[in-house]
C-alpha positions as CSV (number, residue, x, y, z in Angstrom):
1,X,9.7,28.1,23.2
2,X,10.5,24.4,23.2
3,X,12.1,22.8,20.1
4,X,11.0,19.7,18.3
5,X,14.2,18.0,19.3
6,X,13.5,18.8,23.0
7,X,10.0,17.3,22.7
8,X,11.3,14.1,21.1
9,X,14.1,13.7,23.6
10,X,11.7,14.3,26.5
11,X,9.2,11.7,25.1
12,X,12.0,9.2,24.9
13,X,13.3,10.0,28.4
14,X,9.8,9.5,29.9
15,X,9.3,6.3,28.0
16,X,12.7,4.9,29.1
17,X,12.8,6.1,32.6
18,X,9.4,7.2,34.0
19,X,10.4,8.4,37.4
20,X,9.9,11.8,39.2
21,X,13.5,12.9,38.5
22,X,12.9,12.6,34.8
23,X,9.8,14.7,34.9
24,X,11.6,17.3,37.1
25,X,14.5,17.5,34.6
26,X,12.4,17.8,31.5
27,X,10.0,20.4,32.9
28,X,12.5,22.8,34.5
29,X,12.7,25.4,31.7
30,X,9.6,24.9,29.6
31,X,7.8,28.1,28.6
32,X,5.5,28.8,25.7
33,X,4.3,25.2,25.1
34,X,0.6,25.9,24.6
35,X,0.7,26.1,20.8
36,X,2.9,23.1,20.5
37,X,0.8,21.1,22.9
38,X,-2.3,21.8,20.9
39,X,-0.5,20.8,17.7
40,X,0.7,17.6,19.3
41,X,-2.8,16.7,20.5
42,X,-4.4,17.4,17.1
43,X,-1.6,15.5,15.3
44,X,-1.8,12.4,17.6
45,X,-5.6,12.4,17.6
46,X,-5.7,12.7,13.8
47,X,-3.1,9.8,13.5
48,X,-5.2,7.7,15.8
49,X,-8.5,8.4,14.1
50,X,-7.0,7.8,10.6
51,X,-5.3,4.6,11.6
52,X,-8.3,3.2,13.4
53,X,-10.5,4.3,10.5
54,X,-8.3,2.7,7.9
55,X,-8.4,-0.6,9.8
56,X,-12.2,-0.5,9.7
57,X,-12.8,0.0,13.4
58,X,-14.2,3.4,13.1
59,X,-17.1,4.2,10.8
60,X,-17.7,7.9,11.5
61,X,-17.9,10.5,8.7
62,X,-15.1,12.9,7.9
63,X,-16.8,15.8,9.5
64,X,-17.1,13.9,12.8
65,X,-13.4,13.0,12.6
66,X,-12.4,16.6,12.0
67,X,-14.5,17.8,14.9
68,X,-13.0,15.2,17.2
69,X,-9.4,15.9,16.1
70,X,-9.5,19.7,15.8
71,X,-12.1,20.9,18.2
72,X,-13.1,18.4,20.9
73,X,-9.7,16.9,21.8
74,X,-7.8,20.2,22.3
75,X,-10.6,21.6,24.4
76,X,-10.8,18.5,26.5
77,X,-7.0,18.4,26.8
78,X,-6.7,22.0,27.9
79,X,-9.6,21.5,30.3
80,X,-7.9,18.4,31.7
81,X,-4.6,20.3,32.4
82,X,-6.4,23.3,33.8
83,X,-8.4,21.1,36.2
84,X,-5.3,19.3,37.3
85,X,-3.5,22.6,38.0
86,X,-6.6,24.1,39.7
87,X,-7.1,21.1,42.0
88,X,-3.4,21.0,43.0
89,X,-3.4,24.8,43.5
90,X,-6.7,25.4,45.3
91,X,-7.6,22.1,47.0
92,X,-4.1,21.3,48.2
93,X,-3.3,25.0,48.9
94,X,-0.3,25.5,46.7
95,X,0.7,29.0,45.8
96,X,2.8,28.5,42.7
97,X,1.3,27.9,39.3
98,X,2.6,24.9,37.4
99,X,0.4,25.2,34.3
100,X,3.2,25.2,31.7
101,X,5.0,22.3,33.4
102,X,1.8,20.2,33.8
103,X,0.8,21.0,30.2
104,X,4.2,19.8,28.9
105,X,4.3,16.6,31.0
106,X,0.6,15.8,30.2
107,X,1.2,16.3,26.5
108,X,4.1,13.9,26.7
109,X,1.9,11.3,28.5
110,X,-0.8,11.8,25.9
111,X,1.7,11.2,23.0
112,X,3.1,8.1,24.7
113,X,-0.4,6.8,25.5
114,X,-1.6,7.3,21.9
115,X,1.4,5.6,20.4
116,X,1.1,2.7,22.8
117,X,-2.6,2.3,22.2
118,X,-2.0,2.1,18.5
119,X,0.4,-0.8,18.7
120,X,-2.2,-3.6,19.7
121,X,-4.7,-2.1,17.3
122,X,-2.4,-2.2,14.3
123,X,-1.1,-5.7,15.2
124,X,-4.7,-6.8,15.8
125,X,-3.8,-8.2,19.2
126,X,-6.3,-8.4,22.0
127,X,-5.4,-9.2,25.5
128,X,-7.2,-8.2,28.7
129,X,-4.0,-7.7,30.7
130,X,-2.6,-5.6,27.9
131,X,-5.7,-3.5,27.8
132,X,-5.6,-3.0,31.6
133,X,-1.9,-2.0,31.4
134,X,-2.7,0.5,28.7
135,X,-5.4,2.0,30.9
136,X,-3.3,2.2,34.0
137,X,0.0,3.4,32.4
138,X,-1.1,6.9,31.6
139,X,-2.7,7.3,35.0
140,X,0.5,6.2,36.7
141,X,2.6,8.5,34.5
142,X,0.3,11.4,35.4
143,X,0.5,10.6,39.1
144,X,4.3,10.5,38.9
145,X,4.5,13.8,37.0
146,X,2.2,15.6,39.4
147,X,4.3,14.4,42.3
148,X,7.5,15.5,40.6
149,X,6.2,18.9,39.5
150,X,3.9,20.1,42.3
151,X,5.7,18.3,45.2
152,X,2.4,17.0,46.6
153,X,2.1,13.8,48.6
154,X,1.4,10.6,46.8
155,X,-2.2,10.4,48.0
156,X,-2.9,14.0,46.9
157,X,-1.5,13.2,43.5
158,X,-3.7,10.1,43.2
159,X,-6.8,11.9,44.3
160,X,-6.2,14.9,41.9
161,X,-5.4,12.7,38.9
162,X,-8.4,10.4,39.4
163,X,-10.8,13.3,40.2
164,X,-9.6,15.2,37.1
165,X,-9.9,12.1,35.0
166,X,-13.5,11.5,36.0
167,X,-14.4,15.2,35.5
168,X,-12.7,15.4,32.1
169,X,-14.4,12.3,30.8
170,X,-17.7,13.8,31.7
171,X,-16.7,17.1,30.1
172,X,-15.5,15.3,27.0
173,X,-18.8,13.5,26.6
174,X,-20.7,16.7,27.2
175,X,-18.7,18.7,24.7
176,X,-19.1,15.9,22.1
177,X,-22.8,15.5,22.6
178,X,-23.3,19.3,22.4
179,X,-21.3,19.6,19.2
180,X,-23.0,16.6,17.6
181,X,-26.4,18.0,18.5
182,X,-25.5,21.3,16.9
183,X,-24.5,19.5,13.7
184,X,-28.0,17.9,13.6
185,X,-29.7,21.3,14.3
186,X,-27.9,23.0,11.5
187,X,-27.3,20.2,8.9
188,X,-26.9,22.6,5.9
189,X,-23.5,23.7,7.3
190,X,-22.1,20.2,7.3
């Protein structure tokens, strides 16, 4: 079980020094992070949705916000980490399972990305270069963490992260459309 202090220290370390050594160091003894990772994903998604909604950028109803924060994002996130581990294990013929380590490092990347994405939204600052940097930053962090944890080559890490990103975006859209269609089918429940 990883403590809150360890999570916060790890987030700060990755933000300050995003290199493979940092990811190796913080993921050495992580066990039992599934519940905490889901809690972080729900918390950060809720904060993002509430902040964006309060600023008037998001006009969805409360039911849709709850579905996104509590159901869709954790499912998508766990699928993302599972696919990342699956591709590194099966496609690149690795024998060891790194699910816990990848889950921990991906959660940290998700937290950092959410916080950094909120800064220009709250400050109402738009810049194409900043948007591009905010898009590339989490992908680069994931590539670095996959290299550090699974010890694959750079090109293998790039391929796995980009492939998983594409697959998970498709899965996110599919899960979202499926749940939204179910809400319309059974409107009396919502």
